[in-house]
ROLO-692843 format. One record per residue (C-alpha): x, y, z; chain. Coordinates in steps of 0.5 Angstrom, whole numbers, plus 500, padded with zeros to 3 digits. Example, Ala and Ser with C-alpha at 12.3 -4.5 7.8 and 13.67 -1.06 7.14 Angstrom:
<site><east>525</east><north>491</north><up>516</up><chaine>A</chaine></site>
<site><east>527</east><north>498</north><up>514</up><chaine>A</chaine></site>
***
This chain:
<site><east>500</east><north>500</north><up>500</up><chaine>A</chaine></site>
<site><east>503</east><north>507</north><up>498</up><chaine>A</chaine></site>
<site><east>503</east><north>512</north><up>503</up><chaine>A</chaine></site>
<site><east>502</east><north>519</north><up>502</up><chaine>A</chaine></site>
<site><east>508</east><north>524</north><up>503</up><chaine>A</chaine></site>
<site><east>508</east><north>527</north><up>510</up><chaine>A</chaine></site>
<site><east>508</east><north>534</north><up>508</up><chaine>A</chaine></site>
<site><east>501</east><north>533</north><up>505</up><chaine>A</chaine></site>
<site><east>495</east><north>532</north><up>509</up><chaine>A</chaine></site>
<site><east>491</east><north>526</north><up>508</up><chaine>A</chaine></site>
<site><east>485</east><north>526</north><up>503</up><chaine>A</chaine></site>
<site><east>478</east><north>525</north><up>506</up><chaine>A</chaine></site>
<site><east>475</east><north>519</north><up>505</up><chaine>A</chaine></site>
<site><east>469</east><north>519</north><up>500</up><chaine>A</chaine></site>
<site><east>462</east><north>516</north><up>503</up><chaine>A</chaine></site>
<site><east>458</east><north>512</north><up>498</up><chaine>A</chaine></site>
<site><east>452</east><north>516</north><up>495</up><chaine>A</chaine></site>
<site><east>446</east><north>514</north><up>491</up><chaine>A</chaine></site>
<site><east>444</east><north>518</north><up>485</up><chaine>A</chaine></site>
<site><east>437</east><north>518</north><up>481</up><chaine>A</chaine></site>
<site><east>437</east><north>516</north><up>474</up><chaine>A</chaine></site>
<site><east>432</east><north>521</north><up>470</up><chaine>A</chaine></site>
<site><east>430</east><north>519</north><up>463</up><chaine>A</chaine></site>
<site><east>428</east><north>524</north><up>459</up><chaine>A</chaine></site>
<site><east>424</east><north>519</north><up>454</up><chaine>A</chaine></site>
<site><east>417</east><north>520</north><up>455</up><chaine>A</chaine></site>
<site><east>414</east><north>513</north><up>455</up><chaine>A</chaine></site>
<site><east>408</east><north>512</north><up>450</up><chaine>A</chaine></site>
<site><east>401</east><north>512</north><up>452</up><chaine>A</chaine></site>
<site><east>396</east><north>509</north><up>449</up><chaine>A</chaine></site>
<site><east>389</east><north>511</north><up>450</up><chaine>A</chaine></site>
<site><east>384</east><north>505</north><up>450</up><chaine>A</chaine></site>
<site><east>376</east><north>506</north><up>448</up><chaine>A</chaine></site>
<site><east>371</east><north>502</north><up>451</up><chaine>A</chaine></site>
<site><east>372</east><north>496</north><up>456</up><chaine>A</chaine></site>
<site><east>378</east><north>493</north><up>457</up><chaine>A</chaine></site>
<site><east>379</east><north>486</north><up>455</up><chaine>A</chaine></site>
<site><east>380</east><north>481</north><up>460</up><chaine>A</chaine></site>
<site><east>386</east><north>476</north><up>459</up><chaine>A</chaine></site>
<site><east>383</east><north>469</north><up>457</up><chaine>A</chaine></site>
<site><east>386</east><north>463</north><up>454</up><chaine>A</chaine></site>
<site><east>385</east><north>460</north><up>447</up><chaine>A</chaine></site>
<site><east>384</east><north>453</north><up>449</up><chaine>A</chaine></site>
<site><east>384</east><north>448</north><up>443</up><chaine>A</chaine></site>
<site><east>384</east><north>454</north><up>438</up><chaine>A</chaine></site>
<site><east>391</east><north>453</north><up>437</up><chaine>A</chaine></site>
<site><east>393</east><north>447</north><up>433</up><chaine>A</chaine></site>
<site><east>400</east><north>445</north><up>432</up><chaine>A</chaine></site>
<site><east>403</east><north>442</north><up>425</up><chaine>A</chaine></site>
<site><east>406</east><north>435</north><up>426</up><chaine>A</chaine></site>
<site><east>413</east><north>435</north><up>423</up><chaine>A</chaine></site>
<site><east>411</east><north>430</north><up>417</up><chaine>A</chaine></site>
<site><east>406</east><north>435</north><up>415</up><chaine>A</chaine></site>
<site><east>410</east><north>442</north><up>415</up><chaine>A</chaine></site>
<site><east>412</east><north>443</north><up>408</up><chaine>A</chaine></site>
<site><east>418</east><north>447</north><up>410</up><chaine>A</chaine></site>
<site><east>421</east><north>441</north><up>414</up><chaine>A</chaine></site>
<site><east>419</east><north>437</north><up>408</up><chaine>A</chaine></site>
<site><east>419</east><north>440</north><up>402</up><chaine>A</chaine></site>
<site><east>418</east><north>434</north><up>398</up><chaine>A</chaine></site>
<site><east>411</east><north>434</north><up>400</up><chaine>A</chaine></site>
<site><east>409</east><north>440</north><up>396</up><chaine>A</chaine></site>
<site><east>409</east><north>435</north><up>390</up><chaine>A</chaine></site>
<site><east>402</east><north>432</north><up>390</up><chaine>A</chaine></site>
<site><east>403</east><north>424</north><up>388</up><chaine>A</chaine></site>
<site><east>400</east><north>422</north><up>381</up><chaine>A</chaine></site>
<site><east>394</east><north>418</north><up>381</up><chaine>A</chaine></site>
<site><east>395</east><north>411</north><up>379</up><chaine>A</chaine></site>
<site><east>394</east><north>409</north><up>372</up><chaine>A</chaine></site>
<site><east>389</east><north>403</north><up>371</up><chaine>A</chaine></site>
<site><east>387</east><north>399</north><up>365</up><chaine>A</chaine></site>
<site><east>380</east><north>401</north><up>362</up><chaine>A</chaine></site>
<site><east>374</east><north>397</north><up>363</up><chaine>A</chaine></site>
<site><east>373</east><north>394</north><up>356</up><chaine>A</chaine></site>
<site><east>366</east><north>392</north><up>354</up><chaine>A</chaine></site>
<site><east>361</east><north>391</north><up>348</up><chaine>A</chaine></site>
<site><east>360</east><north>397</north><up>344</up><chaine>A</chaine></site>
<site><east>357</east><north>399</north><up>337</up><chaine>A</chaine></site>
<site><east>363</east><north>401</north><up>335</up><chaine>A</chaine></site>
<site><east>366</east><north>394</north><up>336</up><chaine>A</chaine></site>
<site><east>360</east><north>390</north><up>333</up><chaine>A</chaine></site>
<site><east>360</east><north>395</north><up>327</up><chaine>A</chaine></site>
<site><east>368</east><north>393</north><up>326</up><chaine>A</chaine></site>
<site><east>367</east><north>386</north><up>327</up><chaine>A</chaine></site>
<site><east>361</east><north>386</north><up>322</up><chaine>A</chaine></site>
<site><east>365</east><north>390</north><up>317</up><chaine>A</chaine></site>
<site><east>371</east><north>385</north><up>318</up><chaine>A</chaine></site>
<site><east>367</east><north>379</north><up>317</up><chaine>A</chaine></site>
<site><east>365</east><north>382</north><up>310</up><chaine>A</chaine></site>
<site><east>372</east><north>384</north><up>308</up><chaine>A</chaine></site>
<site><east>374</east><north>377</north><up>309</up><chaine>A</chaine></site>
<site><east>369</east><north>374</north><up>305</up><chaine>A</chaine></site>
<site><east>370</east><north>379</north><up>300</up><chaine>A</chaine></site>
<site><east>378</east><north>377</north><up>300</up><chaine>A</chaine></site>
<site><east>376</east><north>370</north><up>300</up><chaine>A</chaine></site>
<site><east>372</east><north>370</north><up>293</up><chaine>A</chaine></site>
<site><east>377</east><north>375</north><up>290</up><chaine>A</chaine></site>
<site><east>383</east><north>370</north><up>292</up><chaine>A</chaine></site>
<site><east>379</east><north>364</north><up>289</up><chaine>A</chaine></site>
<site><east>377</east><north>368</north><up>283</up><chaine>A</chaine></site>
<site><east>385</east><north>369</north><up>282</up><chaine>A</chaine></site>
<site><east>387</east><north>362</north><up>283</up><chaine>A</chaine></site>
<site><east>382</east><north>359</north><up>278</up><chaine>A</chaine></site>
<site><east>384</east><north>364</north><up>273</up><chaine>A</chaine></site>
<site><east>391</east><north>363</north><up>274</up><chaine>A</chaine></site>
<site><east>389</east><north>355</north><up>273</up><chaine>A</chaine></site>
<site><east>386</east><north>357</north><up>267</up><chaine>A</chaine></site>
<site><east>392</east><north>360</north><up>264</up><chaine>A</chaine></site>
<site><east>397</east><north>355</north><up>266</up><chaine>A</chaine></site>
<site><east>398</east><north>350</north><up>272</up><chaine>A</chaine></site>
<site><east>404</east><north>352</north><up>275</up><chaine>A</chaine></site>
<site><east>401</east><north>359</north><up>276</up><chaine>A</chaine></site>
<site><east>396</east><north>356</north><up>279</up><chaine>A</chaine></site>
<site><east>400</east><north>352</north><up>284</up><chaine>A</chaine></site>
<site><east>405</east><north>358</north><up>285</up><chaine>A</chaine></site>
<site><east>399</east><north>362</north><up>287</up><chaine>A</chaine></site>
<site><east>397</east><north>356</north><up>292</up><chaine>A</chaine></site>
<site><east>404</east><north>356</north><up>295</up><chaine>A</chaine></site>
<site><east>403</east><north>364</north><up>296</up><chaine>A</chaine></site>
<site><east>397</east><north>363</north><up>299</up><chaine>A</chaine></site>
<site><east>399</east><north>358</north><up>304</up><chaine>A</chaine></site>
<site><east>405</east><north>361</north><up>306</up><chaine>A</chaine></site>
<site><east>401</east><north>368</north><up>307</up><chaine>A</chaine></site>
<site><east>396</east><north>363</north><up>312</up><chaine>A</chaine></site>
<site><east>402</east><north>360</north><up>316</up><chaine>A</chaine></site>
<site><east>405</east><north>368</north><up>317</up><chaine>A</chaine></site>
<site><east>398</east><north>370</north><up>319</up><chaine>A</chaine></site>
<site><east>397</east><north>364</north><up>324</up><chaine>A</chaine></site>
<site><east>404</east><north>366</north><up>327</up><chaine>A</chaine></site>
<site><east>402</east><north>373</north><up>328</up><chaine>A</chaine></site>
<site><east>395</east><north>371</north><up>331</up><chaine>A</chaine></site>
<site><east>399</east><north>366</north><up>336</up><chaine>A</chaine></site>
<site><east>404</east><north>371</north><up>337</up><chaine>A</chaine></site>
<site><east>399</east><north>377</north><up>339</up><chaine>A</chaine></site>
<site><east>394</east><north>372</north><up>343</up><chaine>A</chaine></site>
<site><east>400</east><north>370</north><up>347</up><chaine>A</chaine></site>
<site><east>402</east><north>377</north><up>348</up><chaine>A</chaine></site>
<site><east>395</east><north>379</north><up>350</up><chaine>A</chaine></site>
<site><east>395</east><north>373</north><up>355</up><chaine>A</chaine></site>
<site><east>401</east><north>375</north><up>358</up><chaine>A</chaine></site>
<site><east>398</east><north>382</north><up>360</up><chaine>A</chaine></site>
<site><east>392</east><north>379</north><up>362</up><chaine>A</chaine></site>
<site><east>396</east><north>374</north><up>367</up><chaine>A</chaine></site>
<site><east>399</east><north>381</north><up>370</up><chaine>A</chaine></site>
<site><east>393</east><north>384</north><up>371</up><chaine>A</chaine></site>
<site><east>390</east><north>378</north><up>374</up><chaine>A</chaine></site>
<site><east>396</east><north>377</north><up>379</up><chaine>A</chaine></site>
<site><east>395</east><north>384</north><up>381</up><chaine>A</chaine></site>
<site><east>387</east><north>384</north><up>382</up><chaine>A</chaine></site>
<site><east>388</east><north>377</north><up>386</up><chaine>A</chaine></site>
<site><east>393</east><north>380</north><up>390</up><chaine>A</chaine></site>
<site><east>389</east><north>386</north><up>392</up><chaine>A</chaine></site>
<site><east>384</east><north>380</north><up>394</up><chaine>A</chaine></site>
<site><east>389</east><north>375</north><up>398</up><chaine>A</chaine></site>
<site><east>391</east><north>382</north><up>402</up><chaine>A</chaine></site>
<site><east>384</east><north>381</north><up>405</up><chaine>A</chaine></site>
<site><east>384</east><north>374</north><up>406</up><chaine>A</chaine></site>
<site><east>386</east><north>371</north><up>413</up><chaine>A</chaine></site>
<site><east>389</east><north>365</north><up>411</up><chaine>A</chaine></site>
<site><east>395</east><north>365</north><up>407</up><chaine>A</chaine></site>
<site><east>393</east><north>359</north><up>402</up><chaine>A</chaine></site>
<site><east>391</east><north>364</north><up>397</up><chaine>A</chaine></site>
<site><east>397</east><north>369</north><up>398</up><chaine>A</chaine></site>
<site><east>402</east><north>363</north><up>397</up><chaine>A</chaine></site>
<site><east>399</east><north>361</north><up>390</up><chaine>A</chaine></site>
<site><east>399</east><north>368</north><up>388</up><chaine>A</chaine></site>
<site><east>407</east><north>368</north><up>390</up><chaine>A</chaine></site>
<site><east>407</east><north>362</north><up>386</up><chaine>A</chaine></site>
<site><east>404</east><north>365</north><up>380</up><chaine>A</chaine></site>
<site><east>409</east><north>371</north><up>381</up><chaine>A</chaine></site>
<site><east>415</east><north>367</north><up>381</up><chaine>A</chaine></site>
<site><east>413</east><north>363</north><up>375</up><chaine>A</chaine></site>
<site><east>411</east><north>370</north><up>371</up><chaine>A</chaine></site>
<site><east>418</east><north>373</north><up>373</up><chaine>A</chaine></site>
<site><east>422</east><north>366</north><up>372</up><chaine>A</chaine></site>
<site><east>426</east><north>368</north><up>366</up><chaine>A</chaine></site>
<site><east>429</east><north>375</north><up>370</up><chaine>A</chaine></site>
<site><east>436</east><north>373</north><up>372</up><chaine>A</chaine></site>
<site><east>435</east><north>379</north><up>377</up><chaine>A</chaine></site>
<site><east>430</east><north>376</north><up>381</up><chaine>A</chaine></site>
<site><east>434</east><north>369</north><up>383</up><chaine>A</chaine></site>
<site><east>436</east><north>372</north><up>389</up><chaine>A</chaine></site>
<site><east>429</east><north>374</north><up>391</up><chaine>A</chaine></site>
<site><east>426</east><north>367</north><up>389</up><chaine>A</chaine></site>
<site><east>431</east><north>363</north><up>393</up><chaine>A</chaine></site>
<site><east>429</east><north>367</north><up>399</up><chaine>A</chaine></site>
<site><east>422</east><north>366</north><up>398</up><chaine>A</chaine></site>
<site><east>423</east><north>358</north><up>397</up><chaine>A</chaine></site>
<site><east>427</east><north>358</north><up>404</up><chaine>A</chaine></site>
<site><east>421</east><north>362</north><up>407</up><chaine>A</chaine></site>
<site><east>416</east><north>357</north><up>404</up><chaine>A</chaine></site>
<site><east>416</east><north>353</north><up>411</up><chaine>A</chaine></site>
<site><east>415</east><north>359</north><up>415</up><chaine>A</chaine></site>
<site><east>408</east><north>362</north><up>418</up><chaine>A</chaine></site>
<site><east>407</east><north>368</north><up>415</up><chaine>A</chaine></site>
<site><east>400</east><north>372</north><up>414</up><chaine>A</chaine></site>
<site><east>397</east><north>374</north><up>407</up><chaine>A</chaine></site>
<site><east>399</east><north>381</north><up>407</up><chaine>A</chaine></site>
<site><east>406</east><north>380</north><up>410</up><chaine>A</chaine></site>
<site><east>408</east><north>374</north><up>405</up><chaine>A</chaine></site>
<site><east>405</east><north>379</north><up>399</up><chaine>A</chaine></site>
<site><east>409</east><north>384</north><up>402</up><chaine>A</chaine></site>
<site><east>416</east><north>380</north><up>402</up><chaine>A</chaine></site>
<site><east>414</east><north>378</north><up>395</up><chaine>A</chaine></site>
<site><east>414</east><north>385</north><up>393</up><chaine>A</chaine></site>
<site><east>420</east><north>387</north><up>396</up><chaine>A</chaine></site>
<site><east>424</east><north>381</north><up>394</up><chaine>A</chaine></site>
<site><east>422</east><north>380</north><up>387</up><chaine>A</chaine></site>
<site><east>420</east><north>387</north><up>384</up><chaine>A</chaine></site>
<site><east>425</east><north>391</north><up>388</up><chaine>A</chaine></site>
<site><east>430</east><north>390</north><up>383</up><chaine>A</chaine></site>
<site><east>426</east><north>391</north><up>377</up><chaine>A</chaine></site>
<site><east>423</east><north>397</north><up>380</up><chaine>A</chaine></site>
<site><east>430</east><north>400</north><up>380</up><chaine>A</chaine></site>
<site><east>431</east><north>398</north><up>373</up><chaine>A</chaine></site>
<site><east>424</east><north>401</north><up>371</up><chaine>A</chaine></site>
<site><east>427</east><north>408</north><up>374</up><chaine>A</chaine></site>
<site><east>433</east><north>407</north><up>370</up><chaine>A</chaine></site>
<site><east>429</east><north>407</north><up>364</up><chaine>A</chaine></site>
<site><east>425</east><north>412</north><up>366</up><chaine>A</chaine></site>
<site><east>431</east><north>417</north><up>367</up><chaine>A</chaine></site>
<site><east>434</east><north>415</north><up>361</up><chaine>A</chaine></site>
<site><east>428</east><north>416</north><up>357</up><chaine>A</chaine></site>
<site><east>427</east><north>423</north><up>360</up><chaine>A</chaine></site>
<site><east>434</east><north>425</north><up>359</up><chaine>A</chaine></site>
<site><east>434</east><north>424</north><up>352</up><chaine>A</chaine></site>
<site><east>427</east><north>427</north><up>351</up><chaine>A</chaine></site>
<site><east>430</east><north>433</north><up>354</up><chaine>A</chaine></site>
<site><east>436</east><north>434</north><up>350</up><chaine>A</chaine></site>
<site><east>433</east><north>432</north><up>344</up><chaine>A</chaine></site>
<site><east>427</east><north>437</north><up>345</up><chaine>A</chaine></site>
<site><east>432</east><north>442</north><up>347</up><chaine>A</chaine></site>
<site><east>437</east><north>442</north><up>341</up><chaine>A</chaine></site>
<site><east>431</east><north>441</north><up>335</up><chaine>A</chaine></site>
<site><east>430</east><north>446</north><up>331</up><chaine>A</chaine></site>
<site><east>422</east><north>444</north><up>329</up><chaine>A</chaine></site>
<site><east>416</east><north>443</north><up>334</up><chaine>A</chaine></site>
<site><east>414</east><north>437</north><up>329</up><chaine>A</chaine></site>
<site><east>421</east><north>434</north><up>331</up><chaine>A</chaine></site>
<site><east>420</east><north>434</north><up>338</up><chaine>A</chaine></site>
<site><east>413</east><north>431</north><up>338</up><chaine>A</chaine></site>
<site><east>415</east><north>425</north><up>333</up><chaine>A</chaine></site>
<site><east>421</east><north>424</north><up>338</up><chaine>A</chaine></site>
<site><east>417</east><north>425</north><up>344</up><chaine>A</chaine></site>
<site><east>412</east><north>419</north><up>341</up><chaine>A</chaine></site>
<site><east>418</east><north>415</north><up>339</up><chaine>A</chaine></site>
<site><east>421</east><north>415</north><up>346</up><chaine>A</chaine></site>
<site><east>414</east><north>414</north><up>350</up><chaine>A</chaine></site>
<site><east>412</east><north>408</north><up>345</up><chaine>A</chaine></site>
<site><east>419</east><north>405</north><up>347</up><chaine>A</chaine></site>
<site><east>419</east><north>406</north><up>354</up><chaine>A</chaine></site>
<site><east>412</east><north>403</north><up>355</up><chaine>A</chaine></site>
<site><east>414</east><north>397</north><up>351</up><chaine>A</chaine></site>
<site><east>421</east><north>396</north><up>355</up><chaine>A</chaine></site>
<site><east>417</east><north>397</north><up>361</up><chaine>A</chaine></site>
<site><east>412</east><north>391</north><up>359</up><chaine>A</chaine></site>
<site><east>418</east><north>387</north><up>358</up><chaine>A</chaine></site>
<site><east>421</east><north>388</north><up>364</up><chaine>A</chaine></site>
<site><east>416</east><north>386</north><up>369</up><chaine>A</chaine></site>
<site><east>414</east><north>380</north><up>365</up><chaine>A</chaine></site>
<site><east>408</east><north>382</north><up>360</up><chaine>A</chaine></site>
<site><east>412</east><north>383</north><up>354</up><chaine>A</chaine></site>
<site><east>406</east><north>385</north><up>349</up><chaine>A</chaine></site>
<site><east>405</east><north>384</north><up>341</up><chaine>A</chaine></site>
<site><east>403</east><north>389</north><up>336</up><chaine>A</chaine></site>
<site><east>396</east><north>389</north><up>339</up><chaine>A</chaine></site>
<site><east>398</east><north>389</north><up>346</up><chaine>A</chaine></site>
<site><east>403</east><north>395</north><up>345</up><chaine>A</chaine></site>
<site><east>397</east><north>399</north><up>342</up><chaine>A</chaine></site>
<site><east>392</east><north>397</north><up>348</up><chaine>A</chaine></site>
<site><east>398</east><north>399</north><up>353</up><chaine>A</chaine></site>
<site><east>399</east><north>406</north><up>349</up><chaine>A</chaine></site>
<site><east>392</east><north>407</north><up>349</up><chaine>A</chaine></site>
<site><east>391</east><north>406</north><up>357</up><chaine>A</chaine></site>
<site><east>397</east><north>410</north><up>358</up><chaine>A</chaine></site>
<site><east>394</east><north>416</north><up>354</up><chaine>A</chaine></site>
<site><east>387</east><north>415</north><up>357</up><chaine>A</chaine></site>
<site><east>390</east><north>416</north><up>364</up><chaine>A</chaine></site>
<site><east>394</east><north>422</north><up>362</up><chaine>A</chaine></site>
<site><east>388</east><north>425</north><up>358</up><chaine>A</chaine></site>
<site><east>384</east><north>424</north><up>364</up><chaine>A</chaine></site>
<site><east>389</east><north>427</north><up>369</up><chaine>A</chaine></site>
<site><east>392</east><north>432</north><up>364</up><chaine>A</chaine></site>
<site><east>398</east><north>431</north><up>360</up><chaine>A</chaine></site>
<site><east>401</east><north>437</north><up>360</up><chaine>A</chaine></site>
<site><east>399</east><north>440</north><up>367</up><chaine>A</chaine></site>
<site><east>404</east><north>437</north><up>372</up><chaine>A</chaine></site>
<site><east>401</east><north>441</north><up>378</up><chaine>A</chaine></site>
<site><east>401</east><north>448</north><up>380</up><chaine>A</chaine></site>
<site><east>406</east><north>445</north><up>386</up><chaine>A</chaine></site>
<site><east>411</east><north>442</north><up>381</up><chaine>A</chaine></site>
<site><east>411</east><north>448</north><up>377</up><chaine>A</chaine></site>
<site><east>413</east><north>452</north><up>383</up><chaine>A</chaine></site>
<site><east>418</east><north>447</north><up>385</up><chaine>A</chaine></site>
<site><east>422</east><north>448</north><up>379</up><chaine>A</chaine></site>
<site><east>421</east><north>455</north><up>378</up><chaine>A</chaine></site>
<site><east>424</east><north>455</north><up>386</up><chaine>A</chaine></site>
<site><east>430</east><north>451</north><up>384</up><chaine>A</chaine></site>
<site><east>432</east><north>457</north><up>379</up><chaine>A</chaine></site>
<site><east>429</east><north>454</north><up>372</up><chaine>A</chaine></site>
<site><east>427</east><north>461</north><up>370</up><chaine>A</chaine></site>
<site><east>434</east><north>464</north><up>371</up><chaine>A</chaine></site>
<site><east>439</east><north>459</north><up>370</up><chaine>A</chaine></site>
<site><east>436</east><north>456</north><up>364</up><chaine>A</chaine></site>
<site><east>435</east><north>458</north><up>357</up><chaine>A</chaine></site>
<site><east>427</east><north>458</north><up>354</up><chaine>A</chaine></site>
<site><east>429</east><north>452</north><up>350</up><chaine>A</chaine></site>
<site><east>433</east><north>448</north><up>355</up><chaine>A</chaine></site>
<site><east>427</east><north>449</north><up>360</up><chaine>A</chaine></site>
<site><east>422</east><north>446</north><up>355</up><chaine>A</chaine></site>
<site><east>426</east><north>440</north><up>354</up><chaine>A</chaine></site>
<site><east>426</east><north>440</north><up>362</up><chaine>A</chaine></site>
<site><east>418</east><north>440</north><up>362</up><chaine>A</chaine></site>
<site><east>418</east><north>435</north><up>356</up><chaine>A</chaine></site>
<site><east>423</east><north>430</north><up>360</up><chaine>A</chaine></site>
<site><east>418</east><north>431</north><up>366</up><chaine>A</chaine></site>
<site><east>412</east><north>429</north><up>361</up><chaine>A</chaine></site>
<site><east>416</east><north>423</north><up>359</up><chaine>A</chaine></site>
<site><east>417</east><north>421</north><up>366</up><chaine>A</chaine></site>
<site><east>410</east><north>422</north><up>367</up><chaine>A</chaine></site>
<site><east>408</east><north>417</north><up>362</up><chaine>A</chaine></site>
<site><east>414</east><north>412</north><up>364</up><chaine>A</chaine></site>
<site><east>410</east><north>412</north><up>371</up><chaine>A</chaine></site>
<site><east>403</east><north>411</north><up>368</up><chaine>A</chaine></site>
<site><east>406</east><north>405</north><up>364</up><chaine>A</chaine></site>
<site><east>410</east><north>402</north><up>371</up><chaine>A</chaine></site>
<site><east>403</east><north>402</north><up>374</up><chaine>A</chaine></site>
<site><east>400</east><north>399</north><up>368</up><chaine>A</chaine></site>
<site><east>405</east><north>393</north><up>367</up><chaine>A</chaine></site>
<site><east>407</east><north>392</north><up>375</up><chaine>A</chaine></site>
<site><east>404</east><north>385</north><up>377</up><chaine>A</chaine></site>
<site><east>403</east><north>388</north><up>384</up><chaine>A</chaine></site>
<site><east>401</east><north>395</north><up>386</up><chaine>A</chaine></site>
<site><east>405</east><north>399</north><up>391</up><chaine>A</chaine></site>
<site><east>404</east><north>397</north><up>398</up><chaine>A</chaine></site>
<site><east>411</east><north>395</north><up>401</up><chaine>A</chaine></site>
<site><east>415</east><north>399</north><up>397</up><chaine>A</chaine></site>
<site><east>415</east><north>407</north><up>395</up><chaine>A</chaine></site>
<site><east>411</east><north>409</north><up>389</up><chaine>A</chaine></site>
<site><east>416</east><north>413</north><up>385</up><chaine>A</chaine></site>
<site><east>413</east><north>420</north><up>383</up><chaine>A</chaine></site>
<site><east>415</east><north>427</north><up>379</up><chaine>A</chaine></site>
<site><east>419</east><north>430</north><up>384</up><chaine>A</chaine></site>
<site><east>424</east><north>424</north><up>384</up><chaine>A</chaine></site>
<site><east>426</east><north>425</north><up>377</up><chaine>A</chaine></site>
<site><east>427</east><north>433</north><up>378</up><chaine>A</chaine></site>
<site><east>434</east><north>432</north><up>380</up><chaine>A</chaine></site>
<site><east>436</east><north>427</north><up>375</up><chaine>A</chaine></site>
<site><east>433</east><north>432</north><up>369</up><chaine>A</chaine></site>
<site><east>436</east><north>438</north><up>373</up><chaine>A</chaine></site>
<site><east>443</east><north>436</north><up>376</up><chaine>A</chaine></site>
<site><east>446</east><north>443</north><up>376</up><chaine>A</chaine></site>
<site><east>441</east><north>445</north><up>381</up><chaine>A</chaine></site>
<site><east>441</east><north>445</north><up>388</up><chaine>A</chaine></site>
<site><east>435</east><north>443</north><up>392</up><chaine>A</chaine></site>
<site><east>433</east><north>448</north><up>397</up><chaine>A</chaine></site>
<site><east>434</east><north>446</north><up>404</up><chaine>A</chaine></site>
<site><east>429</east><north>447</north><up>409</up><chaine>A</chaine></site>
<site><east>433</east><north>451</north><up>413</up><chaine>A</chaine></site>
<site><east>434</east><north>456</north><up>407</up><chaine>A</chaine></site>
<site><east>430</east><north>463</north><up>408</up><chaine>A</chaine></site>
<site><east>432</east><north>465</north><up>401</up><chaine>A</chaine></site>
***
């Protein structure tokens, strides 16, 4: 402690004191008219949104799921009756013309008549082969739809006998697919286990259809990318339309062959008609306001040119066609596995765009 010099008197010790703080700012005064509202509780008027339903935490919920494509119900109509009647009439006329032609050729020379008979026999054999091929293709498509309908009924059964028979039919349908070998071995090992019908069908869906679903998604992604690139660089709109139709037909056929329902020409036309009918009902071009907002939110208008943006939209439409074909050709409906949606292919068609994080406020 430093002591003051002896020649100076010691300083008086300061006593602590209190000071009053004066605030110059005047508090704001609000005048209320009428009676003062008493405090009250809101009770059940406040409802908290669950995390899984919050669009800020789960932005993928903004894209509504597409309706499931189902085959059209076909029945007897006046158009079909008229087409059948005119077909019989045309067949009779063609038969009379062929008979007259061969008879005239025999009157000219015998070898001309025999040549005409040989050509007619070859043509009949070719027609029979075409009919057999088309019938087999239609039967395969019908088998796929039968398995799908029986699966929906077997899920509601309490006994697993019908579900086991259904799984056997599914294994027979997909026996030629090397991707299902491991799943068929797993189901073979589980034959002696006690499994109820819903779980058995779910096991078959995961083991047999999961690898095929991955390939189906790859087919849809590749077709959508090709359409997106070609329509972005093509100079004419007619080229875009023809190429989209070509890729759509190719995608539908590949999807049918993947799931074991390889169709013929008539079966292919029926599948295309079902897909187009589904798109016509749900809207082929309008993919939903939420999807448009999601694409625009990713910066499509600011980062891409108009032609490239049009290519992305055409690619999304091709993806929608692929999802509809997947619904029609898949032998089981989506229960144990997640059904793909349009939002699953946006990142594949626009890889340079970063998805908006839930915590991003921009």
